[in-house]
TORVEX-406163 format. One record per residue (C-alpha): x, y, z; residue in three letters. Coordinates in steps of 0.001 Angstrom, whole numbers, plus 500000, padded with zeros to 6 digits. Example, Ala and Ser with C-alpha at 12.3 -4.5 7.8 and 13.67 -1.06 7.14 Angstrom:
BEGIN
512300495500507800ala
513670498940507140ser
***
This chain:
BEGIN
499840499755499679met
501463503558499063ala
502600505422502292glu
499653508215503035ser
499667512009502798thr
496995513066504281phe
498845513452507167thr
496613515559509953pro
497728515929513775lys
494363516007515537val
494452519152518079lys
491360521158517211arg
488296519241516750val
484663520548516132cys
481131518910516860cys
478467520101514782ile
474999519608516595gly
474719520517520170ala
472652517758520210gly
471971514385522612tyr
475135512769520045val
477092516349520239gly
476867517950523746gly
477325514832525335pro
480153513062523361ser
482259516790522373gly
482598517154526418ala
483771513265526806ile
486002513812524867ile
487253516806525945ala
487342515489528871ser
489906512769529006lys
491768514620525835asn
492761517800527972pro
495738518230525386his
492704519029522342val
490298521649521630gln
486666520419520843val
484748523343519967thr
480334522287520004ile
478407524225517218val
475208525177516399asp
472740527273514834leu
470292527285517912asn
471573530077520192ser
469037528993522797gln
470964525605522770arg
474559526940522775ile
473953529663525883gln
472561526632527389ala
475570524562527020trp
477271527725528405asn
475221527978531898ser
474737526110535104glu
471752524305533161ser
472302521737530254leu
470234521650527282pro
470330517917528171val
470194516057531311tyr
472098512948532429glu
473053511535534974pro
477172512893535696gly
476994514705533226leu
477137518380534493ala
479902517358536370gly
482071516553533917ile
481164519669531349val
482181521908533266lys
485426520979534356thr
486469520689530664ala
484201524071529648arg
485397526183532588asp
488990524363533760gly
489849524069537417ile
491785527320538589pro
495945525749539077gly
495349521833537483phe
493942522979533850arg
492543524765531642lys
489249525124529694ala
489227523183526363asn
485509522759525513leu
483429525613524214phe
480364525842522640phe
479734528810519982ser
477756529267517159thr
480560530899515044gln
480437527351512633val
482911528553510446asp
485602529664512336lys
485327526666514293ala
485186524303511449ile
488133526907509017ser
490138526070512968glu
489391522256513465ala
492202519413512419asp
489040517343512344leu
485021517791512436val
482396515312513530phe
478539515655512489ile
476165514814515159gly
473148516590513300val
469365515445512925asn
468853512468510623thr
465069512186510788pro
462460510330508646thr
461500511908505710lys
457871513187505704thr
457627514114501912arg
458472512539498899gly
460132509221497794leu
460539506865500965gly
458258509458503379ala
457978507712505956gly
460388505128506114lys
463717506628504493ala
465665508974506113ser
466003512825505570asp
469883513615505074leu
468540517338504278gly
470485519212507405trp
473637516027507142leu
474235517983503583glu
473521521505504527ser
476489520891507509ala
478726519342504615thr
478745522028502368arg
479990524184504929arg
482817522358505675ile
484204522275502472ala
483486526144501776lys
485261526904505278ala
487639524295505781ala
491124526501504786asp
492763522779504953arg
493420518709504951asp
490563517958507601leu
488628514924508666ile
485262514597508564val
483201511875510391val
479950510942510387glu
478539510738514315lys
474729510765512893ser
472994507246512737thr
473253507458508639val
472247504817505573pro
474472502776504241cys
477023504451502282arg
475878507835503568thr
479501508608503887ala
480514508286499686ala
477431510941499111ser
479473513192501268ile
482652512856499982arg
481002513858496879glu
479663516951497927val
482959517828499735leu
485359517450496659leu
483181519384494711ala
482656522124496878asn
486188522669498720gly
489094525033498414lys
491742524283495424pro
494643522096497654gly
492030521393500361val
492097516908501159lys
489259515459503325phe
489158512066503919glu
485491510826505470val
484847508024508239leu
482117506552510169ser
482084506589513501asn
478557506216514666pro
477311506890518081glu
476538503417520165phe
475044505880524147leu
471771505377525242ala
470007508030526916glu
469769508045530124gly
473284505893530270thr
474901508191527750ala
478426509264530000val
478321505477531753lys
477919504229528053asn
480376506973526710leu
482989506605529489leu
483094502575529795asn
482070501827525520pro
481396498159524378asp
483032498919521323arg
484044502321519291ile
484036501119515406leu
485987503618512983val
485332503357509327gly
487370504343506442cys
488100503821502795leu
490488501136502468gln
493053503574501490thr
496651504738503205ala
494968508630503564asp
492221506163505142gly
493951504072507239trp
495507507037508496ala
492973509171508922ala
491234506439511274ala
494292506161512930lys
493925510071514238glu
490868509554515932leu
491564506016517323ser
494175508259519026glu
491510510663520419leu
489284507790521937tyr
492690506037523136ala
493637508324525899ala
490711506210527543trp
489522503116525601val
490931500504525933pro
492680499914522302arg
491520496371521916asn
488113497833521555gln
488410500240519202ile
487701498702516254val
488464499634512466thr
486218498696509528met
485328499949506256asn
483138502491506059leu
480477500436505203trp
479912498405507205ser
480633500808509803ser
477149502293508914glu
474744499558508525leu
476437498553511755ser
474251500664514237lys
471237500591511670leu
471615496591512074ala
472346497294516406ala
469540499171516884asn
467378496768515073ala
467886493600516459met
467887495561519827leu
464108496343518338ala
463539493300517886gln
464573492185521102arg
461845494562522725ile
458927493391520511ser
460096489393520551ser
459298489500524251ile
456308492128523955asn
454206489650521939ala
455202486645524062met
453375489079526964ser
450398488854525057ala
450291485224525194ile
451731484985528496cys
448302487457529789glu
446119485118527185ala
447343481892528850thr
448416483014532621gly
452017482611532403ala
453995485030533629asn
456213486833531286val
458981487991533887asn
459351483968534714glu
459366483485530776val
462176486103529959ser
463998484863533076tyr
464122481853531651ala
465486482117528464cys
467919485123529968gly
469353481869531319leu
470605480778527786asp
473354481887526781ser
473075482088523508arg
469613484767524382ile
471037486599527431gly
468872488826530043pro
469423491959528530lys
466657493861526494met
463887491367527514leu
461678492837529823gln
458522493552528402ala
456584496672528997ser
454541499350526599val
456932499315523740gly
459749501139523332phe
460243505559522008gly
462863507857521358gly
464005508862518670ser
466196506151517176cys
464936502382517533phe
462168503363515727lys
463732505400512478lys
466534503228512698asp
464044500095512094val
462090501756508801leu
465621503448507412asn
466582499698506823leu
462922498444505431val
463423501323502909tyr
466938499675502472ile
465235496324501973ala
462904497283499874glu
465170499653497330ser
467561496668497335leu
464171494669495764asn
464051492474499002leu
460433492806500556pro
460739489715502390glu
463638491205504428val
461603494683504603ala
458676492863506088ala
460455491164508710tyr
462060494516510089trp
458779496324509904glu
456956493689511831ser
459042494211514693val
457522498123514160val
453794496770513743gln
454351495077517252val
455236497994518741asn
452535499515517984glu
450234496870518901tyr
451936496763522022gln
450501500389522639arg
447572499550521099ser
446766496811523177arg
447627498669526808phe
445052501081525713thr
442683498595525368lys
443239497078528717arg
442467500165530343ile
439494500532528814val
438207497397529278thr
439054497229533252cys
437789500843533472leu
434291498893532675his
434490499855528846asn
434125504364529704thr
436996506874530903leu
434234509394529876asn
434834512277532656gly
437044509605534642lys
440577511237535599lys
443541509519535265ile
447126509955536116ala
449472509198534085val
453281508638535575leu
455784509285533441gly
456021511017529779phe
459778510281528870ala
460856507618526469tyr
462726505660529316lys
463906507384533002lys
466844509526533654asp
466150511853530719thr
464289514640529432gly
463585513860526284asp
460516512095524189thr
460970511812521105arg
458274508831519811glu
457624508737523813ser
454876505848524274thr
453161508436526636ala
452669510372523263ile
450379507382522069thr
448764506333524930val
447780509441526417val
446728510499522584asn
444232507409522970his
443240507731526565leu
441800511591525296leu
440527509732522253ala
438101507950525115glu
437064511748526685asn
439454510885529964ala
440802513959532476gln
444584513332532390ile
446604514349535075ser
450257514309533526ile
453681514288536568tyr
457678513568535046asp
460281515168537550pro
462228516350534376lys
460098517398531517val
457976521046531177thr
454641521176530728glu
455307523384527187thr
457117520203526456gln
454706517596526995ile
451369520421525968met
454028520253522349ser
453785516958521522asp
450182516684522337leu
449203519783520305ser
450628517940516974ala
447327515301517148asp
444314517254519446asn
442970520612519191asp
443827523254521866pro
440863523515522768ala
440549519683524069val
444150519673525993leu
442953522789527487lys
440008521167529270ser
441287517429529767ser
444950517936529937ile
446660519198533335lys
450115519128534472val
451644518196537895his
454619519225539387thr
453956516607542060asp
452994513180541538pro
450579513730544359tyr
448063515610543437glu
448502513910539911ala
446866511076541797cys
444762512520543880asp
441106511281543187asp
441827508950540229ala
439969506026539232his
443631505096537989ala
447420505582537573val
448926504203534582val
452897504107534702ile
454859504921530795leu
458237505513532112thr
460280503391534385glu
461994506034537144trp
462934504943540150asp
460907506594542187met
457231505092540830phe
458867501544541796ser
458061499408545174asn
460268497004544178lys
463391496530547162thr
466285498588545558pro
468848495795543674ala
471196496803547318his
469431496007549098val
468143492299547968leu
472019491604546753leu
473183492416550638glu
470560490928552244thr
470485487615550275pro
466546485986551146lys
464549482536549127lys
462047484798547946thr
460665482783545453gly
461422483508541547leu
459722487248541115gly
461656488645543230leu
464658487815541956gln
463455488650538523leu
464218492233537833his
467212492921539646leu
468488495959538149pro
472257496768537653pro
473398498088539734thr
473379502026539829pro
475653503647538362leu
477569506166540564ser
478158509936539624ser
480325510199537033val
481293513367537924ala
481695512996541209asp
484107509774540821glu
486258512590538721asp
485768515640541183arg
487229513565544137ser
489864511427541983arg
493292511753543982gln
496366511518541413pro
497116507789543525asn
493943505949543726asp
494582503388541647ser
491669501418542078asn
489513503968539704asn
487856501466537314ser
488172504584534969glu
492257503970535430glu
492399500527535654val
491331500145531923ser
493954502636531375gln
496217500646532992ser
495019497842530924ser
496069498439527494arg
499365497036528120ser
501396495145529977ser
503951498265529264ser
505352499994532694thr
505764503226531048ser
504456506649532736pro
502286506812529837lys
500771503256529581glu
500779502745533690ser
500040505726535248ser
497092505996536849pro
495084507470534434gly
495083510756535456tyr
494160513298532316phe
496199515978533031ala
499640512908533720his
498345511584530050thr
498404514790528158ala
501737515923529551ala
503281512595528376ala
501908513296525167leu
502730517020524953asp
505331518074527740ala
504304521446525699asn
500580522160526903ser
499189524586527531ser
496306523034529037asn
498519521660531197leu
499118523692534700val
502255522730536955val
502680524564540160thr
506231523031540706ser
509067525716540933pro
510607522955538065asn
511289523128534271asp
507377523399533128ala
508522521107529871arg
509275518139531867gln
505806515851532786pro
505550516132536101pro
505068513152538554ser
502208512717541010pro
503204514242543597ser
504102517494541777gln
500146517114540936trp
498140519101543275thr
493931519294543422arg
492894523293543838pro
489923524096545483ser
487137524598543329ser
482884525014542874pro
481246521505543444val
478701520643541026val
475351518925542415val
474179516673539672glu
470425517539539695asp
468480514938542584glu
465748513325541644leu
462707513052543780pro
462427509989546865ser
460456507164546355arg
456219507178546416leu
453996506470548468asp
451933504288547932trp
449237504229550538ser
448979507658550535arg
447955507130546689ile
446264504827547305ala
443751506576550136gly
443598509460548146ala
442011507302544401met
438381506658543800gln
437531503019544402arg
438044500503542577pro
441780501502542192ser
444002500982539408tyr
447644500905538589val
448566500030535334phe
451795498967535393asp
453559499504531406gly
457001499438532774arg
456880496383534850asn
458486498131537672ile
456025497376540400ile
455630494777543010asp
452049493782542655ala
451337492203545562pro
452470494634547295lys
449902497209546381leu
447184495054546441glu
447607494865549723thr
446731498591549893leu
443748497739547987gly
444548498569544539leu
444372496715541381arg
447592496515539419val
447382495520535812glu
450685494152534497ala
452520493930531032val
452649490628530537gly
450790489080533573val
447545488031533828ala
445874489882536714ser
445555488313540085ser
442940490140541500trp
440509488125538988lys
441632484919539539val
440688485771543327glu
437568487469542713ala
436473484587540254ala
437312481811543407ala
435434483765545811ala
***
């Protein structure tokens, strides 16, 4: 293979798009590479202002502390290297590498409407890059795109770029999940880097890989061809959605036969070929990715004249829609086939816990169905604003109907007061009455299968707290262990405690991001004994409300009182002792069995 002539060294990074992907991704890269300047740009000035404030536009556990450290720096320790700006062209012209993290929604009009991806914003960003770039540049797809989109990006760049400027296009799909984005970014299963199989392509891939190697073990950074990388993201999301729809389809059989979907899921998950993840039956999946990506895959299959393949994947979305409507029908049936004038309390509006994102949220669909039944609906979510809720519901409902039938509460007890039924649509921890996982692990009991089915993973401790409290010689930190495990070498760069300032110093003794407080020559990498941690404001993550007092809710509801658990986070027997009738996905109603026996 010929030697590469494409040799940009990445010292400045630009991320186009300050949303759920660009914001957290850029913040983590900046925090782990203090010698690299990261600028996140967006045309939405309000969003940029929010990123530059104490109230970030994206809620993710642990994110606020990481952003603050990289954005504001720590006096006497590290300089700021994370910036948020609306000066898009300036950031591009100064960058060595540009991430494209713009939205790629499903088309609503024209060819492929309802399935194909709308790449308008991505092409617009690409054209802007071509016009603003003054030097050789690595352009990285971060957005989820159809297979072979990189070829279109490359074509636009070459056709519109300045004379003498060379571009290399890479694919680097994100695999973060909202609500656990910081955890996913700090401890990824894998990093995919797709490139052209040329000397220049490999050289560009190596530069991008070096950014991630600051904290990701090198054996988890996988380089492949462009098209495989692009398709891998769609395939992964389609398979995850498939698992959810598979267990949800099974839940319908369970409800009809008396089987318990939680027990079925548990049994299947014990099979090492299947595993337990993503087998939690629920009212259905939501979010901006699963439905969009599955339908994109459907469109690709249809375009390639593969109707059977298209039909297979489309059924995943169809089952999801069926699960939502089936859940709503169960509510209506239990409440004597009429919701007219009845108060229904909806707990949770975000599409999943630990995020304020409502895109494609199951709650929107269910609430719309309840409105069609003339119900009076009270909604509570700890992280979704009334403005967002009303905006989401206004797309399919008359403003007069929303004004008369919807009330958004900031107090969950007010939302549930005098309700005929409580409907749980987001698995916020505060809604669950199950014994927390750490308590179960500390006090193991033989209490029957049902109690053991829903052990959630150990709660992620605040990553921001870990980074703030970590001391230079704290060798027990998990991230530091990850750093040292990259190589058996005992060189200072590889074996040091993974503290980002030391890594930066080892890479570049002249780095202006490193402030050495020792009187010794600042050009020499400091030893751990020379590091100091000056006092700085502690960032406190937003605390969520404590768990609900279900006895208080039960005492204020209409009789008979129903709880429809759309996320299987409720211990039904406990609530039934309070006089509540619990309807859970994939589980036959125990109160109905008892009533029939009586």
